[in-house]
BAKOLMI-583558 format. One record per atom (N, C-alpha, C): residue in three letters; y, z, x negated. Coordinates in steps of 0.05 Angstrom, whole numbers, plus 5000, padded with zeros to 4 digits. Layout:
ALAYZX;...
END
This chain:
MET166723858993;MET164223678993;MET164223478981;LYS162923548948;LYS162723168939;LYS162022968933;LEU161622648949;LEU160922478966;LEU159122458934;ASN158022238917;ASN157222228892;ASN158921968879;ARG159521898854;ARG161021748845;ARG160421528841;SER157921418850;SER155421088837;SER159320928837;PRO158220658828;PRO160120518831;PRO161220348854;ALA158820348871;ALA158320218900;ALA161820338916;MET160720758915;MET162720858921;MET166020828924;VAL164720888896;VAL168520818882;VAL169720538894;VAL169020388885;VAL169020198908;VAL169920118937;LEU167820218950;LEU168920278980;LEU171220508984;ARG171820608953;ARG173520878959;ARG176620668967;VAL176320508934;VAL178420308942;VAL179520118958;LEU177719918970;LEU178019768986;LEU178519839009;SER177420169021;SER178620279042;SER181320409039;ALA182720569016;ALA184320399016;ALA186820259009;LEU186220018996;LEU187319708997;LEU187719679023;GLU185819759052;GLU186019599073;GLU189019889091;LEU188420049089;LEU189920259092;LEU193920179082;ILE193420099054;ILE195620049043;ILE196119829063;SER193419569052;SER195919369062;SER197119379090;LEU195919469109;LEU196319499153;LEU198519659134;ALA200019959129;ALA202019969126;ALA204019849116;VAL203719689093;VAL206419419086;VAL206719209114;ILE204119199119;ILE204218969144;ILE207319069157;LEU206419329174;LEU207719399192;LEU210319449185;THR210619569161;THR213419629153;THR214819349157;ASN212319149141;ASN215418889135;ASN215018849166;ARG213618849183;ARG214918699212;ARG217618889223;PHE217519099225;PHE219619309238;PHE222319299221;THR222819229194;THR223919399187;THR225019049162;VAL224419029141;VAL224618809118;VAL224418509121;HIS221818499136;HIS221618169142;HIS222218009105;LEU220318089098;LEU220118079066;LEU218917819072;PRO218517539064;PRO217417269063;PRO214317289053;VAL215117459033;VAL213317399008;VAL210517509035;VAL210917719045;VAL208217969047;VAL208717919082;THR209817669099;THR210317589121;THR206917339112;SER207117229092;SER204916959085;SER202717099081;THR202917259042;THR201017379048;THR199517699064;GLY200817769078;GLY199418099084;GLY198418029101;GLY197417799127;GLY195817799132;GLY192817679122;PRO192617499108;PRO189617479094;PRO189417619071;LEU191317819064;LEU189618049045;LEU188318319050;HIS189318299076;HIS188618549098;HIS186418409106;GLY185618299112;GLY183618179136;GLY181118079113;LEU181618179091;LEU179818109056;LEU178818379060;PHE181218619051;PHE180418869044;PHE178618959067;TYR179418869086;TYR178519049119;TYR175318889123;VAL174818599129;VAL171918469119;VAL169918659086;SER172418589073;SER169418719048;SER168719029051;THR170619199069;THR171019499072;THR168119509088;ILE168219259108;ILE165719359125;ILE162819219113;LEU163319029104;LEU160218929084;LEU159319109072;LEU160419299044;LEU159319519029;LEU159319739044;ALA160419789078;ALA159320099088;ALA157020049093;LEU156719819104;LEU154019649125;LEU151119709095;PHE152919659074;PHE149419599052;PHE149919929036;HIS151619989044;HIS151920329021;HIS149920579045;PRO147620629033;PRO147620909047;PRO149021089052;LEU150220939073;LEU152021089089;LEU150621129112;PRO151621449131;PRO151021619143;PRO151321329171;ARG149321339200;ARG149621129226;ARG152521089232;ALA154021359236;ALA156521399255;ALA157521199224;SER157921329207;SER159621279191;SER160420929186;LYS158220719188;LYS157320459182;LYS159420309211;TRP159320539238;TRP159720419254;TRP163920459259;LEU164520679231;LEU167620789240;LEU169820529226;ALA167720479203;ALA169720279180;ALA169720029203;ALA168619969216;ALA169319769241;ALA172919839254;VAL172719899253;VAL176320079265;VAL177919929239;PRO180219659254;PRO181619659238;PRO183819839223;GLY184519749195;GLY186119879191;GLY186020129172;VAL184320349198;VAL183520599177;VAL180020639178;GLY178920439187;GLY175720419180;GLY174620519156;GLY175320489132;GLY173920639113;GLY174820909112;VAL178020839101;VAL177421139112;VAL175621349132;LEU176421259156;LEU174821459168;LEU171421479161;ALA170521199159;ALA167121269149;ALA166921489121;LEU169321419107;LEU169321589085;LEU169621949085;TRP170721939114;TRP170722189125;TRP168222259134;ARG167722179153;ARG164422149165;ARG163022259151;ALA162122059122;ALA160822139101;ALA160322439098;ARG163522409088;ARG162822769073;ARG161822889088;ARG162322939108;ARG163523189125;ARG159223159131;HIS159023039124;HIS155022919131;HIS153322969107;THR154422939089;THR152622969067;THR152023259056;PRO149223309058;PRO148323459051;PRO148223739034;ALA149123949027;ALA150024099010;ALA147724108999;PRO148524138963;PRO146224278944;PRO145024548949;ALA143324618933;ALA142324828956;ALA142924938928;ASP143925218943;ASP145925388923;ASP143825528901;GLU141025628920;GLU139525818895;GLU138325698866;PRO138325718846;PRO136925608830;PRO134025598838;PRO132625378814;PRO130525318828;PRO129025618806;SER125925538825;SER125025868812;SER122625648800;ALA121925938779;ALA119825848758;ALA117625818768;LEU115525858752;LEU112325738754;LEU111726018750;ASP110426038775;ASP108726408789;ASP106726308776;LEU105326378747;LEU103026358754;LEU101026458740;THR098226598744;THR097826888728;THR097026718692;ASP096526998673;ASP095126908651;ASP092126668663;GLU091226878679;GLU088126628671;GLU088926328687;GLN091226348709;GLN091426008721;GLN092825908687;LEU092925958682;LEU095125828642;LEU093425808632;ARG090625988624;ARG088325948613;ARG087225678623;GLN087225558652;GLN085825458658;GLN087325158663;ALA088725118659;ALA091224858667;ALA091924758649;ILE092324488644;ILE090524388632;ILE092824168630;VAL094224188657;VAL097823988670;VAL100024338678;ILE101724388663;ILE103224598677;ILE106724348668;ALA108424438703;ALA110124358701;ALA112324518712;ASP115024508699;ASP117424758697;ASP119224728711;ARG120024808729;ARG121924698740;ARG123824388719;VAL121324208733;VAL121823848725;VAL123423788747;THR125523678729;THR126823388754;THR127723268730;ALA128622968754;ALA128422798743;ALA130222588770;THR131922458741;THR134522198760;THR134522088764;LEU133421818781;LEU131821538780;LEU134121448785;SER137021478796;SER138921268810;SER140821548818;SER143021458809;SER145621618837;SER144621748861;ASP142521528874;ASP142121618895;ASP139021828904;THR137721788876;THR133921818872;THR135122058856;ARG133722318866;ARG133222498846;ARG131522548862;ILE128822708842;ILE126822958846;ILE127223178836;GLY126323368846;GLY125323598831;GLY127923838851;PRO128124088844;PRO125424178810;PRO122324228827;LEU120824098793;LEU118224118816;LEU116724328782;SER115424508798;SER113324658791;SER110624718801;PHE108624578790;PHE106424558792;PHE104324688768;ALA101924778773;ALA100124718748;ALA096924628755;VAL095824378733;VAL093224278748;VAL091524338733;PRO088724498751;PRO087524658735;PRO085724368710;ARG084924538698;ARG082124358675;ARG081124308698;GLY079424048692;GLY076723938701;GLY075823928733;THR078723988736;THR078623948771;THR079923638780;ILE079223558807;ILE080123288816;ILE082623368838;THR084423398825;THR086923488841;THR089023248846;GLY089423168877;GLY090523128895;GLY093623158899;LEU095622928890;LEU098722998892;LEU099422868929;VAL098522998951;VAL099423038978;VAL103122898984;GLY103222669005;GLY105922729020;GLY106122499025;PRO108022559045;PRO108422279062;PRO109922049042;ASN110221719043;ASN111221529033;ASN114321659024;GLY116021678994;GLY117521698988;GLY119222048978;ALA115922148980;ALA115522398978;ALA115122458942;GLY115222258931;GLY115522248897;GLY113722328887;LYS110722228887;LYS109022338876;LYS108922058856;THR108821918863;THR109221688830;THR110321818810;THR113321848821;THR115521888801;THR113522158782;ALA112322338805;ALA111222598781;ALA109322548763;LEU106922278779;LEU105122198758;LEU106322118728;ARG109021868732;ARG110021828718;ARG110921908697;LEU112922278706;LEU113722438688;LEU111222588675;MET109222598690;MET106822728661;MET105722638648;CYS105622258646;CYS105622068628;CYS106922058613;ALA109022078620;ALA111722138599;ALA112721768599;LEU111421598634;LEU113321448635;LEU116321448652;VAL117721638654;VAL119721768657;VAL121221978651;ALA122622078632;ALA123922188622;ALA125722428638;PRO124422708636;PRO125122898648;PRO128422998659;SER128822918672;SER132723068658;SER133223348653;SER131523548663;SER131523848664;SER128823918664;GLY128024148653;GLY125124178651;GLY123524168631;SER120524248634;SER118424138618;SER115624048628;ILE115223908620;ILE111423778626;ILE110223808607;LEU108424098604;LEU106424058582;LEU104724088588;THR103623808565;THR100523848565;THR098224078547;ALA096124098562;ALA094524278541;ALA092224228514;ASP092024288496;ASP090524148478;ASP086724158489;ASP085323888480;ASP082823978493;ASP081724258470;PRO078524268477;PRO077424598468;PRO076824488439;SER077824258425;SER076124298406;SER080124238383;GLY081624338398;GLY084524278387;GLY086424058385;ALA085023808392;ALA086623568394;ALA087923558409;ALA090623328419;ALA091423308444;ALA090223228463;ALA091223308485;ALA088823158504;ALA089822858514;ARG087822678521;ARG088622448520;ARG088822318552;MET090022228557;MET091922128586;MET089921798582;GLY087721808609;GLY087721458625;GLY089021478653;VAL091021208653;VAL094221288667;VAL092020978681;LEU092420958711;LEU092320718725;LEU094820708741;ILE096520708750;ILE099920708764;ILE099820298781;ASP100720328802;ASP100220038809;ASP098819908808;SER098219628805;SER096419468798;SER095419568767;PRO092819348764;PRO091819378751;PRO093019168723;GLY095018988726;GLY095118938704;GLY094018608697;LEU093018498704;LEU090218348689;LEU090918118697;LEU090218038676;LEU091517658670;LEU088117548685;PRO089717428702;PRO086817198725;PRO086416998706;SER087516998677;SER085916688672;SER082516768652;LEU083717038642;LEU082717188625;LEU079117268636;THR078317338632;THR075717448637;THR075117708633;ALA073717898649;ALA073818088650;ALA074918338627;ARG071718218615;ARG071118318582;ARG074018188561;ASP075617918573;ASP078117828552;ASP079718028553;ASN080118088580;ASN083118308594;ASN082818658570;LEU079818678567;LEU079618938571;LEU080118938530;LEU078418718516;LEU080418708486;LEU082218688481;VAL084518488495;VAL086118618497;VAL087618698491;LEU086218958503;LEU087419228489;LEU086819388476;THR083919408453;THR082919368450;THR083619398424;ARG084619128436;ARG085619028397;ARG088319088384;LEU089819118414;LEU092919218408;LEU091619518399;ALA090919758406;ALA091119928401;ALA088620068371;GLY088219778367;GLY086019758337;GLY083019888339;TRP081719808360;TRP079019998366;TRP077019748360;GLU074419768367;GLU071919538363;GLU072419508384;PRO071219238372;PRO070619108412;PRO068519258426;ALA066919498425;ALA063819628437;ALA065519718449;VAL067919858450;VAL070420008465;VAL071319858488;ALA070319588499;ALA070919448509;ALA067919448532;ASP066419418508;ASP062819408530;ASP063119648541;GLN063119998529;GLN062920118533;GLN064220168559;ALA067120148568;ALA068820128588;ALA067019898616;LEU066819778606;LEU065119558623;LEU062619718637;GLU060919798620;GLU058319978623;GLU059520168638;ARG061820298634;ARG062020648649;ARG062620588683;VAL063020328678;VAL064920238714;VAL062119948728;GLU060419998705;GLU058019848732;GLU058619538729;MET061219338707;MET062019168714;MET061119078686;THR059119138675;THR057718978659;THR056118688664;SER055918518684;SER054118298693;SER056718188704;ALA059318288707;ALA061918068709;ALA063418008689;GLY063018068670;GLY064718158646;GLY065117808636;HIS064417698645;HIS064217438636;HIS066017188643;ARG067017298684;ARG067317108705;ARG070217208706;SER071917108705;SER074516938708;SER074517318734;VAL078217428728;VAL078417618737;VAL081417558757;GLY080017208759;GLY082717088775;GLY080617118816;THR077517008802;THR075216948818;THR075217298829;PHE075717588831;PHE075017728835;PHE075617838863;SER074118038874;SER074818188896;SER077718388889;LEU079218488898;LEU080218708906;LEU078818998899;GLY076718998905;GLY075219268890;GLY073819278852;MET073518998851;MET072018898828;MET074018928810;LYS076618868815;LYS080218898799;LYS078619258797;GLN080019308823;GLN080419628819;GLN078719698798;ARG075719618784;ARG073919728778;ARG075519658744;ILE076719378737;ILE076619378718;ILE078719578715;GLY081019598728;GLY084319748714;GLY082519978710;LEU080720118718;LEU080520398712;LEU077520408692;ALA076220128674;ALA075920048655;ALA076720048635;ALA080019968643;ALA081219968621;ALA082620208620;ALA082820438642;ALA084320718635;ALA083020898625;LEU079720828630;LEU077521008614;LEU076720898583;LEU078920598568;LEU077720518548;LEU077620728521;ALA080220998525;ALA079921188501;ALA079121378515;ASP076621398535;ASP074521658538;ASP077321898542;PRO079521948557;PRO080822098563;PRO080722328572;ASP081822588571;ASP081022778578;ASP082322748612;ILE083822708602;ILE086222618644;ILE086822298657;VAL085822338676;VAL084922138687;VAL086722108711;ILE088922008707;ILE091721918729;ILE091721678746;LEU091321708771;LEU090321618790;LEU092521468803;ASP093921268822;ASP096021168835;ASP094721108855;GLU094821298879;GLU094221038904;GLU091220948901;PRO088421008880;PRO086620868876;PRO085020688904;THR085620758932;THR083820758950;THR085220388962;ASN088320468954;ASN088820328964;ASN087519968976;GLY087219888990;GLY086419519000;GLY082919588991;LEU081719688996;LEU079519768997;LEU077719769017;ASP076019709015;ASP073019749044;ASP072119949035;PRO071419999067;PRO070820319063;PRO067920409044;ARG066320059036;ARG064620149009;ARG065820178984;GLY068020078979;GLY069619948949;GLY070520318956;LYS071320378977;LYS072020798970;LYS070320898969;ALA068220948985;ALA064820928976;ALA065121038949;ASP065020768932;ASP063720838910;ASP065820968886;LEU069220998899;LEU070420958886;LEU070221418889;ARG069921428905;ARG069221828904;ARG066721848886;VAL066121658895;VAL060921828883;VAL062921848841;PHE064921568843;PHE065221478810;PHE067021688792;LEU068621798819;LEU071121988801;LEU070322308806;ARG067722378823;ARG066322628823;ARG064422638791;GLU063922348785;GLU062822288760;GLU064322398741;LEU066722388739;LEU068822458718;LEU068222738714;SER069822808747;SER069323058739;SER067623248732;ALA065223158734;ALA063323378728;ALA063623298701;GLU063423128682;GLU063023058657;GLU065423278641;GLY067723328664;GLY069023598654;GLY072823508648;LYS071323218653;LYS075023098668;LYS076123138671;THR078923128680;THR079923258691;THR082422978705;VAL081322928728;VAL082422788750;VAL085822748768;ILE087422598759;ILE089922718783;ILE091122468802;LEU090722508822;LEU091522158839;LEU092922328859;ALA094222058864;ALA096222168883;ALA095821968905;THR096022108943;THR094821958960;THR096422118972;HIS096121939009;HIS097221999033;HIS095422019062;ALA091621809042;ALA090421949049;ALA088522199055;LEU089322329085;LEU087622619097;LEU084422549090;ASP082922399092;ASP080222359094;ASP079522389057;GLU081522379038;GLU080522299011;GLU081322499006;VAL082922789013;VAL083822919006;VAL081023089015;GLU080723189031;GLU078623199040;GLU075923269035;GLU075223049030;GLU072723029015;GLU072723018982;LEU075323028985;LEU074222888949;LEU075923108939;CYS078423268937;CYS079923398918;CYS079323718912;ASP079823858885;ASP078924048892;ASP082124288889;HIS083224078892;HIS086424238876;HIS088524048899;LEU090024258906;LEU091923928928;LEU095224138918;ILE096423878905;ILE100323898906;ILE100823818936;ALA101623918945;ALA103723808978;ALA106323798960;MET108323478965;MET109623478956;MET111523318993;ASP113623298985;ASP116023249005;ASP117923308996;ARG119723029003;ARG122423039002;ARG122223088960;GLY121823018954;GLY121223068919;GLY122023458911;ARG120323538937;ARG119923778914;ARG117423778911;VAL116024048910;VAL114024188916;VAL112824378929;ILE111624328962;ILE111424598978;ILE109424748983;PHE106824648963;PHE105324728969;PHE103724678946;GLN101024918936;GLN099524848913;GLN097525068914;GLY094424928922;GLY092725108926;GLY090724988934;THR087825018947;THR084524938944;THR085424818966;PRO084324658984;PRO083924559011;PRO083824679027;ALA082524959024;ALA081925129038;ALA083825259050;GLN084925329018;GLN087225339037;GLN090825249041;MET090225099050;MET091324859070;MET091024909088;ARG088424849090;ARG087324889127;ARG088225189143;ARG087325379123;ARG088925669127;ARG091825639149;MET093025519126;MET096625469135;MET097225299167;ILE095325109171;ILE095924999194;ILE095025129216;PRO097425059232;PRO096125149267;PRO094925089270;GLU094025339297;GLU090725129325;GLU093024979337;THR095825049345;THR096525009366;THR097824629367;VAL096524519378;VAL098124159369;VAL100824129395;LEU101323959386;LEU103323919402;LEU104023659407;CYS103823579422;CYS102023249441;CYS103823209451;ARG106722899444;ARG108222889456;ARG107622559470;ALA109322479490;ALA108422329508;ALA110622059523;ALA110721919522;ALA112021829532;ALA113421779567;GLY109221779569;GLY109321829597;GLY107221979606;PRO107321989645;PRO105022099655;PRO101821999647;SER102921709642;SER100721509634;SER099221639602;GLU100221539584;GLU099321629566;GLU100021979555;ARG100922139561;ARG099322489566;ARG096322419589;ASP095822259606;ASP093622279616;ASP090922169606;ALA092022099582;ALA089921909569;ALA090522019542;ALA090722319529;ALA091022389514;ALA087522649516;PRO086322709497;PRO083822789499;PRO084423099503;ALA084523089516;ALA085323509523;ALA083423719506;SER081123589515;SER079223709512;SER078123759490;ALA079323679466;ALA077523659444;ALA079923939437;PHE083423939438;PHE085824129441;PHE084524409446;SER086324719424;SER085624969446;SER088524969464;THR089824889455;THR092624969470;THR093524589475;VAL094324509493;VAL096524249499;VAL098724299513;ALA099824319486;ALA103724259501;ALA104823859516;THR105823919525;THR106723559536;THR108923609544;SER111123399531;SER114223349538;SER115223059536;GLY117222959551;GLY118322749543;GLY119222609518;LEU119722409521;LEU120822319496;LEU121622139498;ASN124422109485;ASN126421899492;ASN125721679460;GLY124521489464;GLY124921229447;GLY126621089447;ASN127821139410;ASN131221009405;ASN129220709383;LEU130420429396;LEU129520209385;LEU132620239362;TYR132120089343;TYR134620049325;TYR132419809323;PHE136219549315;PHE134719359303;PHE137119279276;PRO135219339253;PRO138819269237;PRO140419029232;SER137818799236;SER139118519232;SER140718589261;LEU140218489276;LEU142218449302;LEU144618649298;ILE144518879289;ILE145919129292;ILE149618989267;ALA147718889246;ALA148518789223;ALA150518419232;THR148918359244;THR149718019259;THR151718109279;ILE152718279297;ILE154918319320;ILE156818539301;VAL156918619285;VAL157518819269;VAL160018589248;LEU158118339239;LEU159718209217;LEU160818029235;THR160217919264;THR162817809269;THR164317909291;PHE163018169282;PHE166118239299;PHE168218229278;ALA167918319251;ALA168918309224;ALA170818109221;PHE168917879221;PHE170417669214;PHE173517509245;THR171517609268;THR173717609295;THR175017689291;ALA175517839276;ALA178118149286;ALA179617959262;GLY179217969228;GLY180917939216;GLY181017589222;ALA180617379233;ALA181717199234;ALA183317279249;PHE183217479280;PHE185317449297;PHE187417539286;GLY187517769268;GLY189417789258;GLY191517699246;LEU190317529221;LEU191917399210;LEU193117139230;VAL192517019258;VAL194116819279;VAL195617129287;VAL194917359290;VAL197217479305;VAL199617499289;ASN199417539259;ASN201017569237;ASN202317289237;ARG201617059237;ARG202916839231;ARG204116779268;ASN203516859276;ASN205016809301;ASN207817019300;VAL207017229304;VAL209717429297;VAL211917339282;THR211617119259;THR213517089241;THR214316859251;ASP213216789271;ASP214716399272;ASP216916449290;
END
């Protein structure tokens, strides 16, 4: 199994080889030839390679055991690479499956992803993704943080180029290309400008009339605040202006990434009402979220992701049928176990839970201290032997 060939991994391989070679040269010189140049420079060079190997292994995404093995003098880098090679997960042998949709589902879909992959860096890759977004629905991309939801949204609106596969956007009923309104990350508003002026910047760039900005403000019920500076707005008001910017082109598809983040309960409720109104007008709303209450209350269609793969797509009712009725509760001790509301569940099983706490900053300090101490010790021993 091959490890990735990122520049950091190549440097780690080179440093590990130099660390091992320098140790072999020092030992050979010590017991055989006794060359002065090796005697004077061997210790410092070996210490440099040793410390560099530990630092690179510490900050490179290697398994925890590999990082500890890198601290072994002389052969630590080789052992760390060997351990990482053994524990690198094998790539899936099976080819990515094609999207299995009926003709009716294909006719209803407005966005179709067929075996799409995206490589963001040497260590980050998502896909293959295969899914379909039904027209006129509120579709939720759900999953834990880091599942690939935002990247999937960026693929849909062509902000990230796919490495393979394809994403197709269906035309609207009139035959014209479907328009998209996108709000990913923060709205990116200029705080020194008013809400209306922020929208006018976008309309002028697009060559639209100023009335388009006024209509968007009215659409999100922010006309009365249009003359105020955005820097004085609350988070919910800024989110509304961001939505107004996404709606300037009267899009057929509205793409939102975690739209309720940071909003208070009233702001979340207002946003849900607004998104339902968009769906009632025939627009397709695609939003990424990990809030299950939003999913249950708002979404008509779900696409669940985990570790860069689609693991489920269907309606919320279909997902609920897949959830088991038995709930496993784990508690650290009898007091926490007894505090669990057992009456709320049909079946409750308890087991012990051994909690392991790791402190990366403390571990890093210990390893670095050991590395520099060992390097200095090797240098002193080398000089004492030669004196």
